[in-house]
C-alpha positions as CSV (number, residue, x, y, z in Angstrom):
1,X,0.0,0.0,0.0
2,X,1.5,3.4,-1.0
3,X,2.3,5.8,1.8
4,X,-0.2,8.8,1.8
5,X,1.4,12.1,0.8
6,X,2.3,14.7,3.4
7,X,2.2,18.4,2.5
8,X,3.5,21.5,4.1
9,X,0.8,24.2,4.2
10,X,3.0,27.0,5.6
11,X,6.4,27.7,7.1
12,X,7.7,30.5,9.3
13,X,10.4,31.3,11.8
14,X,11.4,34.0,14.2
15,X,14.6,36.0,13.7
16,X,17.7,34.2,15.0
17,X,19.0,36.4,17.8
18,X,22.3,35.9,19.6
19,X,22.2,35.0,23.3
20,X,21.7,38.1,25.5
21,X,19.9,40.0,22.7
22,X,16.3,41.0,22.2
23,X,14.9,37.5,23.2
24,X,16.9,37.3,26.5
25,X,13.8,37.6,28.7
26,X,11.7,35.1,26.7
27,X,11.3,31.4,27.4
28,X,11.1,28.8,24.6
29,X,7.3,28.8,24.3
30,X,7.2,32.6,24.4
31,X,9.5,32.8,21.3
32,X,7.6,30.0,19.5
33,X,4.0,30.9,20.2
34,X,3.9,34.0,17.9
35,X,5.5,31.9,15.2
36,X,2.8,29.2,15.6
37,X,0.0,31.7,15.4
38,X,1.6,33.3,12.3
39,X,1.9,29.8,10.8
40,X,-1.8,29.1,11.1
41,X,-2.7,32.6,9.8
42,X,-0.5,32.1,6.7
43,X,-2.3,28.7,6.0
44,X,-5.7,30.1,6.7
45,X,-6.4,27.5,9.4
46,X,-7.7,27.9,12.9
47,X,-6.1,26.5,16.0
48,X,-8.9,23.9,16.4
49,X,-7.6,22.2,13.2
50,X,-4.3,21.2,14.9
51,X,-4.0,17.6,16.1
52,X,-0.5,17.6,17.5
53,X,2.7,19.6,18.1
54,X,6.1,18.1,17.7
55,X,8.9,20.3,18.9
56,X,12.7,20.0,18.9
57,X,14.5,21.5,21.9
58,X,17.9,20.8,23.4
59,X,18.5,23.1,26.4
60,X,15.1,23.1,28.2
61,X,16.4,20.5,30.6
62,X,13.3,18.4,30.8
63,X,9.6,19.1,31.0
64,X,7.6,19.1,27.7
65,X,8.4,22.2,25.7
66,X,5.9,21.0,23.0
67,X,3.1,21.0,25.5
68,X,4.1,24.4,26.8
69,X,4.0,25.7,23.2
70,X,0.6,24.1,22.5
71,X,-0.9,25.8,25.5
72,X,0.8,29.2,25.0
73,X,-0.2,29.1,21.3
74,X,-3.9,28.6,22.3
75,X,-4.3,25.3,20.6
76,X,-7.1,23.0,21.8
77,X,-6.5,21.2,25.1
78,X,-6.9,17.8,23.4
79,X,-3.9,18.6,21.1
80,X,-1.1,16.0,21.5
81,X,2.4,17.2,22.3
82,X,5.8,15.5,21.7
83,X,9.2,17.0,22.6
84,X,12.3,15.8,20.8
85,X,16.0,16.2,21.8
86,X,18.6,15.1,19.2
87,X,20.6,18.2,19.9
88,X,21.4,20.1,16.6
89,X,19.2,17.7,14.6
90,X,16.2,18.1,16.9
91,X,14.2,20.7,14.8
92,X,14.4,18.6,11.6
93,X,13.9,15.2,13.4
94,X,10.8,16.7,15.0
95,X,9.4,17.6,11.6
96,X,10.1,14.1,10.3
97,X,8.3,12.6,13.3
98,X,5.4,15.0,12.6
99,X,5.3,13.9,9.0
100,X,5.1,10.3,10.2
101,X,2.1,11.1,12.3
102,X,0.3,12.5,9.2
103,X,1.5,9.7,6.9
104,X,0.3,7.0,9.3
105,X,-3.1,8.6,9.7
106,X,-2.6,9.4,13.4
107,X,-3.0,13.1,12.7
108,X,-4.2,15.3,9.9
109,X,-2.6,18.7,10.9
110,X,0.6,18.9,12.8
111,X,2.7,21.8,13.9
112,X,6.4,20.7,14.0
113,X,9.8,22.3,14.2
114,X,12.2,23.5,16.8
115,X,12.6,26.3,19.4
116,X,15.4,27.3,21.7
117,X,15.7,30.0,24.4
118,X,19.4,29.6,25.1
119,X,19.4,32.9,27.0
120,X,17.0,31.3,29.5
121,X,18.5,27.8,29.6
122,X,18.7,26.4,33.1
123,X,22.0,26.3,34.9
124,X,22.8,22.6,35.1
125,X,24.6,20.6,37.8
126,X,25.2,17.0,38.7
127,X,23.6,15.9,41.9
128,X,26.3,15.1,44.6
129,X,26.8,11.5,45.5
130,X,27.6,12.0,49.2
131,X,26.1,14.2,52.0
132,X,28.1,17.4,52.3
133,X,29.4,17.3,48.8
134,X,28.6,20.1,46.4
135,X,26.7,19.8,43.2
136,X,29.0,19.9,40.1
137,X,27.9,22.4,37.5
138,X,28.4,21.5,33.8
139,X,28.0,23.3,30.5
140,X,27.3,20.4,28.3
141,X,26.3,16.8,29.0
142,X,28.3,13.8,27.6
143,X,27.3,12.9,24.0
144,X,28.9,9.5,24.0
145,X,29.8,7.0,26.7
146,X,33.3,5.4,27.1
147,X,35.1,4.0,25.2
148,X,33.9,6.4,22.4
149,X,35.7,9.6,21.9
150,X,33.5,12.5,22.9
151,X,35.5,15.7,22.1
152,X,34.5,19.2,22.7
153,X,32.9,20.3,19.4
154,X,35.3,23.2,19.0
155,X,38.1,20.7,19.2
156,X,36.4,18.4,16.8
157,X,36.1,21.3,14.3
158,X,39.8,22.1,14.7
159,X,40.8,18.5,14.2
160,X,38.8,18.3,11.1
161,X,40.2,21.6,9.8
162,X,43.7,20.3,10.2
163,X,43.0,16.8,8.7
164,X,41.2,18.3,5.7
165,X,43.7,21.0,5.1
166,X,41.3,24.0,5.8
167,X,43.5,26.8,7.1
168,X,42.2,29.6,9.2
169,X,42.2,32.0,6.3
170,X,39.9,29.9,4.1
171,X,37.6,29.3,7.1
172,X,37.4,33.0,7.9
173,X,36.8,33.8,4.2
174,X,33.9,31.4,4.1
175,X,32.4,33.0,7.1
176,X,32.8,36.5,5.7
177,X,31.1,35.5,2.5
178,X,28.2,33.9,4.5
179,X,27.7,37.2,6.3
180,X,27.8,39.1,3.1
181,X,25.1,36.9,1.5
182,X,22.9,37.2,4.6
183,X,23.2,41.0,4.6
184,X,22.3,41.2,0.9
185,X,19.3,38.9,1.5
186,X,17.8,40.6,4.5
187,X,14.7,41.7,2.5
188,X,14.2,38.3,1.1
189,X,14.4,36.5,4.4
190,X,12.1,39.1,6.1
191,X,9.2,37.4,4.3
192,X,9.7,34.1,6.2
193,X,10.2,35.8,9.6
194,X,7.3,36.4,12.1
195,X,8.0,39.4,14.3
196,X,8.7,38.4,17.9
197,X,9.5,41.0,20.5
198,X,9.6,43.6,17.7
199,X,12.5,41.8,15.9
200,X,11.8,41.5,12.2
201,X,15.2,40.4,10.8
202,X,18.3,38.4,11.9
203,X,20.5,40.9,13.7
204,X,23.9,39.1,13.7
205,X,25.0,39.3,10.0
206,X,27.5,42.1,9.5
207,X,30.1,43.3,7.0
208,X,33.6,42.0,7.9
209,X,36.8,43.5,6.6
210,X,40.0,41.5,6.3
211,X,41.4,43.6,9.2
212,X,38.5,42.5,11.4
213,X,39.0,38.8,10.3
214,X,42.7,39.0,11.2
215,X,41.8,40.3,14.7
216,X,39.3,37.5,15.6
217,X,40.6,35.5,18.5
218,X,41.3,31.8,18.1
219,X,39.0,29.5,20.0
220,X,40.4,26.0,19.1
221,X,43.5,24.4,17.7
222,X,44.0,20.7,16.9
223,X,45.7,18.5,19.4
224,X,47.2,16.3,16.6
225,X,50.9,15.8,16.4
226,X,51.6,18.9,14.3
227,X,54.2,21.6,14.5
228,X,53.0,24.7,16.4
229,X,53.0,26.8,13.2
230,X,50.8,24.2,11.4
231,X,48.4,24.1,14.3
232,X,48.0,27.8,14.3
233,X,47.5,27.9,10.6
234,X,44.5,25.6,10.9
235,X,43.0,27.1,14.0
236,X,39.3,27.9,14.3
237,X,38.5,31.6,15.1
238,X,35.4,33.0,16.6
239,X,34.1,34.1,13.2
240,X,34.3,30.6,11.9
241,X,31.7,29.3,14.3
242,X,28.0,30.2,14.6
243,X,27.2,32.0,17.9
244,X,24.8,30.8,20.6
245,X,21.3,32.1,19.8
246,X,17.6,32.1,20.5
247,X,15.0,31.3,17.9
248,X,12.0,29.3,16.7
249,X,11.1,27.7,13.4
250,X,7.9,25.8,12.5
251,X,6.1,24.2,9.6
252,X,2.5,23.1,9.3
253,X,2.2,19.5,8.1
254,X,-1.1,18.5,6.6
255,X,-2.7,15.5,4.9
256,X,-4.2,15.6,1.5
257,X,-7.7,15.2,3.0
258,X,-7.1,18.1,5.3
259,X,-6.0,20.3,2.4
260,X,-9.2,19.5,0.5
261,X,-11.4,19.9,3.5
262,X,-10.2,23.4,4.3
263,X,-9.3,24.4,0.8
264,X,-5.6,24.7,1.6
265,X,-3.2,24.8,-1.3
266,X,0.1,23.6,0.2
267,X,3.4,25.2,-0.8
268,X,5.5,22.1,-0.6
269,X,5.4,18.3,-0.3
270,X,7.4,16.3,2.2
271,X,9.2,13.6,0.3
272,X,11.5,11.9,2.9
273,X,13.9,12.1,5.7
274,X,17.0,10.3,6.8
275,X,18.6,10.2,10.3
276,X,22.0,8.5,10.3
277,X,24.6,7.8,12.9
278,X,28.4,7.8,12.7
279,X,31.5,8.4,14.7
280,X,30.9,10.6,17.8
281,X,34.6,11.7,17.4
282,X,33.8,13.6,14.2
283,X,30.1,14.5,14.2
284,X,30.2,17.6,12.0
285,X,30.8,15.6,8.8
286,X,27.6,13.4,9.2
287,X,25.2,15.9,7.6
288,X,26.5,15.0,4.2
289,X,26.4,11.3,4.9
290,X,22.7,11.5,5.9
291,X,21.9,13.7,2.8
292,X,23.7,11.3,0.5
293,X,21.8,8.3,1.9
294,X,18.5,10.1,1.6
295,X,19.0,11.1,-2.0
296,X,20.1,7.6,-3.0
297,X,17.0,6.1,-1.3
298,X,14.8,8.6,-3.1
299,X,16.6,8.1,-6.5
300,X,17.4,11.8,-6.7
301,X,20.8,12.9,-8.2
302,X,22.4,16.0,-6.6
303,X,22.3,18.1,-9.8
304,X,18.4,18.0,-9.6
305,X,18.3,20.1,-6.4
306,X,17.1,23.7,-6.7
307,X,17.8,24.6,-3.1
308,X,20.4,23.3,-0.6
309,X,20.6,24.4,3.0
310,X,23.1,23.2,5.5
311,X,23.1,24.3,9.1
312,X,26.8,25.1,9.2
313,X,27.7,25.4,12.9
314,X,31.3,25.6,11.7
315,X,32.8,27.0,8.6
316,X,34.6,23.8,7.9
317,X,31.3,22.1,7.4
318,X,30.4,24.5,4.6
319,X,33.8,24.0,3.1
320,X,33.4,20.2,3.2
321,X,30.0,20.5,1.5
322,X,31.3,22.9,-1.2
323,X,34.0,20.3,-2.1
324,X,31.6,17.3,-2.0
325,X,28.9,19.1,-4.1
326,X,31.5,19.8,-6.8
327,X,32.4,16.1,-6.7
328,X,28.7,15.3,-7.3
329,X,28.5,17.7,-10.3
330,X,26.0,19.8,-8.3
331,X,25.8,23.6,-8.2
332,X,27.7,24.5,-5.1
333,X,26.5,28.1,-5.3
334,X,23.0,26.8,-4.2
335,X,24.5,26.0,-0.8
336,X,23.2,28.5,1.8
337,X,22.7,31.1,-0.9
338,X,21.3,33.6,1.6
339,X,23.9,32.9,4.3
340,X,23.8,30.1,6.8
341,X,24.1,29.3,10.5
342,X,27.5,31.0,10.5
343,X,25.9,34.3,9.7
344,X,22.7,33.8,11.7
345,X,23.6,31.9,14.8
346,X,22.9,28.5,16.4
347,X,19.7,28.1,18.5
348,X,20.5,24.4,18.9
349,X,17.1,22.8,19.0
350,X,15.8,25.2,16.3
351,X,18.7,25.3,14.0
352,X,17.8,22.4,11.7
353,X,14.2,23.6,11.5
354,X,15.4,27.1,10.5
355,X,17.4,25.5,7.7
356,X,14.3,23.7,6.4
357,X,12.3,26.9,6.6
358,X,15.0,28.5,4.5
359,X,14.7,25.8,1.9
360,X,11.0,26.1,1.8
361,X,11.2,29.9,1.3
362,X,13.7,29.5,-1.5
363,X,11.5,26.9,-3.3
364,X,8.5,29.2,-2.9
365,X,10.5,32.0,-4.6
366,X,11.8,29.7,-7.4
367,X,10.0,30.1,-10.7
368,X,9.4,26.8,-12.4
369,X,7.4,23.6,-12.1
370,X,6.2,21.7,-9.1
371,X,9.1,19.4,-9.5
372,X,11.6,21.8,-7.9
373,X,13.5,20.0,-5.1
374,X,15.1,21.2,-2.0
375,X,17.4,19.6,0.6
376,X,18.0,20.5,4.2
377,X,20.7,18.9,6.4
378,X,22.4,19.2,9.7
379,X,24.8,17.3,11.9
380,X,24.4,16.7,15.6
381,X,26.6,16.1,18.7
382,X,27.1,12.4,19.5
383,X,27.6,11.5,15.9
384,X,24.3,12.1,14.1
385,X,23.2,13.4,10.7
386,X,19.7,14.4,9.6
387,X,18.5,15.4,6.2
388,X,15.1,16.0,4.5
389,X,13.9,16.3,0.9
390,X,11.0,18.5,-0.1
391,X,9.6,19.8,-3.4
392,X,7.1,22.4,-4.6
393,X,3.6,21.0,-4.1
394,X,1.4,20.2,-7.1
395,X,-1.9,21.9,-7.4
396,X,-4.5,19.9,-5.5
397,X,-7.6,21.6,-6.8
């Protein structure tokens, strides 16, 4: 029996705001609720139509952020709510799970995506083992148990930069180009952004001169057996990583029956998703592995893609993709053509959903037939990759 199609009726996101910025007083559901309401308005649906919310979130430290969003967004009390934490992949994995609910017939209308309020993230600590001991605070949990290597992600990026031969200069140049594209595309991206706390565009992108790039401090160097000069030459600077950020990004997933019932013409069709594991020691390379596996399963060659969005938490990820896309005879200029995570920021649980919203917005703006395809991908801590394939939706009526 064929799997029923899943459509995307609308997509939207907040601006991506660096930690300590305009969203610093907002909790996760307070950032995401206006986006949810804007999502429904764009689709022409009321809150009563929604059957479930699936939300990616990485830093909420428990609870059920999806339920908080459903209630804050004034959805019906009977609405189901599922929270997902696969770190950087969470926003896209949540959308994939939402699509599964629709495809299986468990729901007809699902709000799915990711949201993160890093500025309001709880301070975490390990409970003491013995009376009189103090709790031990920690910044990040372990992402892999022994005997697996579980490096700090900055160190992992520096190791990859050295092993792949990406020097600091080329990393910084990639970052500066990403910022430039984002600045030039501010008006384009404003159409996908729902105002939250009065913020209507991503505030982080900026023009970067070579002098500014040269003055950026180094945050990581490889620990491999290299001469000091070589280690410095392949170091990762602050401009080559995406900053901590707050944001929300959501899509409205609908069945064909729901589209016909409410006369909704969807903008896109969900075609498939792939989540794939790999070495925890080098997680940042796994976005491409997941994307490659997905396209092979779908029988789609890379050159057929009209939009490609990678959440590049590190410049070396974008450089890896540029090289691999050229090896696939794909148009590398399609990659993050309005800037990427480097230029916007990294709201962990929302980042992958932001990337998919970017793809959907690019497809919507692409002139052509309903066959136009878009790919979104991200890599996550612990050795995970996640990728999704969408296309412009055919006319249903």
